[in-house]
N, C-alpha and C positions, 0 to 999 in steps of 0.2 A: 495859511493856519499857523506854520511856525513864526512867521512875525507878527501875527496876534497873540501869541504866546508869550514871543521875546516882549513885546509891551507894557504885556501885564504882567512880567517877572516881579515879584516885591523884591526881592533878592538884589546883590548884587553881581551883574553878569561878571562871568571868566573867560578863560580862552577859549573854552571850547563852545561855549553858546555864542560869543561873538562870529566865533568863524562859520558856525551855522546859520547866524542869521544873517552872514555876509553871502552864501552862498542861496541863500534866499531872494536877498536882493539882487543879485544877479540873475537870477532864472525869471523875476518878478522885473527885473529891469526899472528897479526902484532906487535911483541915484540919489533924491534928496536924504533918501533913509539910511541909504550905505554912507552917506560921508557923515553923519550923525552917529553912526557907530563907527566908522575910522576915529571920528575924535572923540568918542568915548573912549574907545582902542588905547589912544594913545595918551588920555587920560588916566587908564588903569595899568598903563605899562606893558601894553601885550602887542601893538604894534609891532614889534621886532621879531616875534616870535614866527618862527618859518612857518608855519600852516597859516596862521593868522594875516601873514603878508599877504601869502599865496591865496586866499579869499579876497585879500583887498584888492590884487592885481588882476583877478579874475572878475571881480564886481565892476571895478571901473572900465577894462576892457568891452565887456558886456554891454555898456553902457555908453560905448565908445568915444573913453575917455582916455585917450590912449597917453596922454601928458603925465597925466595923475598917476598911470599904471605905472609907468615908466620910472616915475620920483619914488614911489613905494620901492620898487626894484631894487632902486640905486640906493638907499637909506637902510636897504636888510643887510644885516649884518652878515649871518650864516645861508646862504645861499644854498638850496640843496637842487637837484635835475628835476624836481616838481617845480621849484621856483623858476627854472629856467623852460622849462616845459610849457609853462605857464603864459610865461611873458613871450615866447617865438608862437606859440598857437593862433596869440592875439594879436600879435604885429602881423600873421599872415591872415587873419581874419580880415584884419584892419587894412588889406592891401599893401603891407608895409613889407614886401618880399628881402629887399636889401636889407633893412634892419635887419628882420629876424636872422638872416644869415651873418649878420655881423653877431649878433648875440650868439649865434649858435659856435661861432668859433671862439668866442670868449667862453663858452661854457667849456667847449674840450682846450682851450689854454688853463683853466683853472681846474685839469686833472681831473672834471667830472666825466660819466661815459655814458655817451649818448643812450637812451633806448627807443622802444620801437614808437614811442607818442612823441618825440621828437621828431623823427624824423615824416609825421603823418603830413603834415602842412606844406615843410619843408620841398618836399617832392614833389608838390604840385608845381614847381618851378617851369618856366619855359626856356631856361637860359639852359641849355644843352652842358657847359663847361662845371656849372654848379650842379648840374644833375647827377655827372659823371660822378663828379666827388662824391657828393651824398651816396651815391649808388655803393661805390667802391668802400664807401666807411659801412655801409652794412656788411658786406663781403665780410669786411676783418671781423665783425660783430657776430657774423653768423645770423645775421635777423635777415638777409635776403632768400632764405631757405624758410621761413614763415610765409603762409600765405597771407598775412594781415600787410606784413610789409611787400611780399612779392607782388601781391595783385595792386599796388600803389604804385611801381617801379612799374610794371604792364603799361597803367594807364598814363605815367609820364613819357614813356617812349612810343605811346601810339600816339598822344597826341602831340610829340612832334616830330609823326610819321616816319618813326624808325621799329619797323615791324622787326628786323631780325632781333632788333636787342629786345624788342617786348617777349619776343619767342623765346630769347635765351633767359630771360627774368620767368616767364614760365616754367621752361627745365627745372630751373635751379630751387622751384618749391618743392620739399617732400612731401608733405601731402595735400593734396590742392584739393581745395573745396569748389564748390559750385560756381562761385564767384571766381576763382580763378580761372576757368573752363570757358565763361560767359565772358570775362573781360579779353581773353584773347581772341574769342569768336568774334566779339563788339570789334578790338582790335584792327582784323583782318579785314573787315569789311570800312572801317574809318579808312583806312589805307589802299582801299581796291582790290587788295586780293581776295577775291570773295570766294576763287574754288579752293585757296588754304581754308578757308572759314569753314567749309563744306569737311575738308580733310579732318580737323582737328575736331568736328563733331563725330565724325565716325570714331578719331581715337577715346572720345569721351564714350560714347555709348561701350565701346568695347571695355575701356580700363577702368573707368569711374564707378565706384560703388553706389554713388548717388543717383538720381535720378535729375534729369534736364528740367528745369523749370521753364515759366510764360519768357521771361527776358531771354533765353539759349534759344527757342523757339522765334522770338520777335527779331533777335539778331541773323538767326538764319533765311528767316523770310527775306530781311535787307539782302541778304548775300545772293537770294535766288534773285530777287528784283536786280541787282547788279548784274547778275549774270544776263538777265533777260531770259530766263529758263523757269516759264510754267510749267515744264512738268516735273523739275525737280521743286520746285512750289509745293504742288499737289502732294507729292511724297511724303514733305515734309510735315503737311496738314494731314495726312494719313496716319504718319506715324505718332503725331499728336496724339491726334482720336485713339490708335491703336493700344498707346503704351503709357497715358501720363492724364489719367482722369481728373487728377487735382489744377490742371490749367482750363480755365475760363474756356472753354471750345467756342463759347457763342461769339469771345473778340474776335478768334481765329478766324472764324467764317468769315466777320467783317474784314480784316485783315487781306483776308485769299481773294476779296473782290479785287485788291488791288492787281491781282496775276491776271484777272479776264481783262482790266482796263489796259495794262501792257499788251496785250494782243492786239488792242485797236487802236491805241495812243499814234500821234501822230511822228511820222516818220525823222520828220526834223528832231527830234527831241532824243537824244541817247539814253540807253537804260541806266545811267547812272545818276540820272536825274529823279526817276524814278528812285534807287537804293538812296540815294542824299534825303530826298522827304520820307522814305521810309527811316529812314534812320534818325533822322529828325525827331519823329513820332516814339522811336524808342527810349529816347533820352530826354523828352520832355514830359512823357507821363506814360503811367503804369499801362501796362501790356493788357490788362483786363478791361480798361474802359477805354484803351484807343482806336480810332479811324482813322486810317489817313484816307486824305480828299485829294482823288483825280491824279492822272499824271497826262492830262493833256495841256503842254505848257503853251502848244502855239492856235490854242482854239477856243476863243473864250467863251464861245456858248457851249461847247460840250463839256467845257472846265467845270461852270457854275450848273449844268445838265445834273453831272457826276456828284458833286457835293450835294444838290437836292436829293437825288438818290439814295446815297449812301448814309444820308440823314436826315429824315424825314424831320420837317418841324423849324428847318434851319432857317433863319432870316438874312437870305442873302441881300443886300443894300444895294441899291445901284453904283454909290460908293465904292463898296466893296468891290462890284463886279469891272469897275476901271481901274483897278488896281493891278487886272490882269492883262499884260502885255506879251510878245513874244519871247521879251527878253527872260530867261531862265535865272537869273539871280533876282528879277521883280518877283517873277512867280514863285521862286523860293521861301520869299519873305511875305508874301502873302499866305503860301500854305502853311507856315512854322504859325502866322496867324491865326490861321481857320482851322487848327487842329481842335476837332471836336470831339468832346467826352461824351459816348454813347451811355446811357444805363441801360447796361444788359439787366 
């Protein structure tokens, strides 16, 4: 709509129209038109205006034209924090984290103060040294106390299997939201400290004013599976039914079937296998529509049988069945491939 209006304008464009049109090109991935508007902005002398150049950077980054975006960035005379944030996020999304970190350092050297949007992409690093530097900077700026940044810090440490540091990040958040609680519970399961996940949930029930949501319960069921505790899984299921009518109970009923399978699974497969599979389900798709398939890694026939039982109408091909072996790694890949979306 915006692009159509722009093309039909009888009057000469100004910087505000150009910036809006460029934003639409970014959203629509309309690179050819974006380049035409870029040329027009140069002709009109608007390309060096900060908000127009920011729109140009965003448009090129969204269209995977990183070189053009960097070229616009380098030619912009008065770079703002928004300019830096735009290029940093674009570089992160283009998987150029080293370059993004260099731009971040340049931003600081120019005397500009990073804000929460600066750190969003950067904190996704898997480099502990850089992650700790960024974390220290958020502490100096008092950003770590906000749920927006604190949650990302927890995820970073969780991905690095540093649960204690994730927990410290959680404790530093002044006003924790449901995502904060869910992130820590999920981090506990990810780091295989399932009992701690349950302790955190009890804290949540006692101190959090809001309600647990579907992702809370999905992470708790993962922790219960990791502990091999069918009893606790049933308690969580009962708690969900009793206290949270907004969560799709039908989906959790399907997930609860996992625990009945745990009781009969092959003794050669540790409880952590079931936990890992359920965790994959939690991250891969919405709890409302997710069904985890099987824990019988050592028994091909039982595995296929449970796939069919849990999702009637599944087309389990002979080729797929051959993927099932006693190898836990191969089995995990199979189950990730075969996560079934059950339309409740």
